[in-house]
Each structure stands twice: as C-alpha cells, then as structure tokens.
C-alpha positions in Angstrom: 188.1 73.5 146.8 191.3 75.5 148.6 193.9 73.3 149.8 195.7 74.5 153.1 197.9 72.9 156.1 195.5 74.1 158.6 197.1 73.6 162.0 197.9 70.3 160.9 200.1 70.2 159.0 198.8 68.2 156.4 197.7 69.2 153.4 193.5 68.9 153.1 191.1 70.5 150.8 188.4 72.7 152.3 185.6 73.8 150.7 184.8 77.4 150.4 181.1 78.2 149.8 179.3 80.9 147.6 178.2 83.1 150.7 181.4 82.9 152.6 183.2 84.6 149.7 180.1 86.8 149.2 180.3 87.8 153.5 184.3 88.4 152.7 183.5 90.6 149.4 180.1 92.6 149.9 178.7 94.8 152.5 180.6 93.7 154.7 182.5 96.1 157.6 186.2 96.3 157.0 186.7 97.1 153.3 184.7 99.6 151.2 185.0 98.0 147.4 183.9 100.1 144.7 183.8 99.7 141.0 186.4 102.7 140.6 189.4 100.6 143.3 192.1 98.4 141.4 192.7 95.7 142.3 196.7 93.7 143.0 196.0 89.7 141.9 199.3 87.9 143.6 197.9 85.2 145.0 198.8 80.9 143.3 195.5 80.0 142.5 195.5 77.5 145.2 195.8 79.8 148.2 192.9 81.3 149.5 193.4 84.8 149.6 192.7 84.2 145.9 189.2 84.3 146.6 189.3 88.5 147.9 191.8 88.9 145.1 189.5 87.5 142.4 186.4 88.0 143.9 186.8 91.4 145.6 186.7 92.6 142.2 184.5 91.0 140.3 181.8 91.0 142.9 182.1 95.0 142.4 182.9 95.7 139.0 186.5 96.7 140.2 189.8 96.3 137.8 192.0 93.6 138.4 195.2 93.7 138.1 197.3 90.4 137.5 200.9 90.3 138.8 203.5 88.0 138.3 205.4 86.6 140.0 209.4 87.3 139.2 207.4 90.9 139.7 206.0 90.6 142.9 209.5 89.2 144.7 211.4 92.3 143.2 210.8 95.0 145.9 211.8 97.7 143.3 209.8 95.9 140.4 206.3 94.8 142.4 207.0 99.1 143.9 206.5 99.8 139.8 203.5 97.5 138.9 201.9 98.7 142.4 202.1 102.9 141.2 202.2 101.5 137.1 198.8 100.1 137.8 197.3 102.6 140.2 196.1 99.8 142.7 194.2 100.6 145.6 193.4 97.1 147.5 195.3 94.1 147.7 196.2 91.4 150.2 199.7 90.6 151.0 201.1 87.5 153.2 202.7 88.9 156.1 205.9 87.5 155.0 205.8 89.7 151.6 204.9 92.3 153.9 207.8 91.8 156.0 210.0 92.2 153.0 208.2 95.1 151.3 208.9 97.1 155.1 212.4 96.3 154.8 213.5 97.3 151.2 210.2 99.7 150.4 208.1 101.1 153.1 206.6 103.7 151.1 205.4 101.4 148.4 201.8 101.5 149.5 201.6 104.8 149.9 198.6 105.1 147.1 196.6 102.3 148.2 193.1 102.7 149.7 193.3 99.2 151.3 196.1 97.1 152.2 195.4 93.7 154.1 197.8 92.1 155.3 198.0 88.0 157.1 198.6 84.3 156.7 200.4 84.6 159.9 201.4 86.9 162.8 202.4 91.0 161.3 205.0 91.8 162.6 204.7 95.4 164.6 207.9 96.3 163.4 206.9 96.3 160.1 203.9 97.4 160.5 205.3 100.5 161.9 207.6 101.3 159.0 205.2 101.3 156.5 202.8 103.4 158.8 205.5 105.6 159.0 206.8 106.2 155.4 204.2 106.1 153.5 200.8 104.1 155.2 197.6 103.3 152.5 194.8 104.9 154.2 193.3 101.4 155.8 196.2 99.0 156.5 194.5 96.3 158.1 194.9 92.9 160.0 193.3 90.0 158.4 193.6 86.9 160.3 191.3 83.6 159.9 191.9 80.0 158.6 191.0 78.9 154.7 188.3 77.6 156.2 186.5 80.4 157.1 187.4 81.9 153.6 190.4 83.7 153.9 189.6 85.5 156.7 187.1 86.3 159.6 188.4 88.4 161.5 190.1 92.3 161.2 191.6 94.9 163.0 192.6 98.7 161.2 196.2 99.0 162.0 196.9 102.4 162.7 199.2 103.0 166.1 201.3 100.9 167.0 202.5 101.8 170.8 206.8 101.3 170.8 206.8 98.6 173.7 203.9 96.0 171.7 205.0 92.8 170.6 202.1 91.8 168.4 199.0 93.6 166.6 195.3 92.4 167.3 193.6 89.6 165.1 190.6 92.1 165.5 186.5 91.7 165.5 184.1 89.3 163.4 183.9 90.6 160.0 180.2 91.3 158.7 177.4 88.4 159.0 180.5 86.1 161.4 181.0 85.8 164.9 184.2 84.0 166.4 184.2 82.8 169.4 186.9 82.9 172.5 186.8 78.8 173.6 189.5 79.6 177.0 192.3 82.5 178.2 195.0 80.5 176.2 
C-alpha cells in the first residue's frame, strides 16, 4: 500500500499490485534495465517512486545504493554521491530536479536514465541539464500512484525555445492511456 493525497488533497492508501510493478520495470519500452545498472534510491518508503527504485534494481539484478536524505538535500554532496557510486539510473521529483538543475546541472552526465516526475517538469530546468551534461536518457515520467509510479513517459531530448511545458508522453508497455476530453 502506497499513500498519496492524489488530486483530492486527502491522504489515502492505494493498493499497488505485483503486476503493476512488473510492468513498470520489466520488458518495458521506456528503459532497458540490466544487471549492470546502479540505482540511486532516494525516495521515502511511503512515496510511490520507491517501487521503481527498489524493484527496478532487484527484479533486474542491478545494484541498489541507498542515498541518505542529508546527502540528497545538498547539491554538492548529492552530485558527489552520484559520481562516487556510479549511479546509472534514478528517479527524481520535479522539485529536486529543479534544485539540481539550478545548482549542479552537469550532475547527471554519467547516467543512463534519469526519470523526472511527480509534478510538471520545468522546461528551463530541463534545458539547463541538456546543455550542461545530460544523461543518456532524460525522461518525463507521469502518472498517479494508483497506476504504480508512472504510466506514461516522454523522452526529453530537445526543448523548443518557446516551450512552456514538456509533454507527458505515451503509455509505457502493457498500459493504456485515455484522453477523456479536450481540457
């Protein structure tokens, strides 16, 4: 059970199924995880991102490095930890990504996959990271907790100068997304 306030602002528990986790990290179309990957685990145990971090590593035979919160909140220490441990794969909230993009935009240059989500990804922050030293794959991951961390992704490769947002993307493998109206 993962806890979320979702769109209501009222905390609630969401049941995350095993198949939801499997579809997130195995035989999917947005990442190719291997035993050579090193996952950076920074999420709180009650935050849905932990399903990607822990199960992404364990179900693919990869290494999982737990990075303490006091390291994560310091851009310098966080950058050093990413490089010291050889982190290849990580999920960051949009807010933390924005902080890192402002302070250390080249921090992710040696990574294979950096997935950013939990809120809208700021085009300006993404531009800074892409210009400084981008990871091999910078990905916008969007979806509610009920869908197991994220359900659609968009590779962020180039952002038009006039862009005010970044697309949320297309469904990950074994998923469907529906547009219910024009809003």
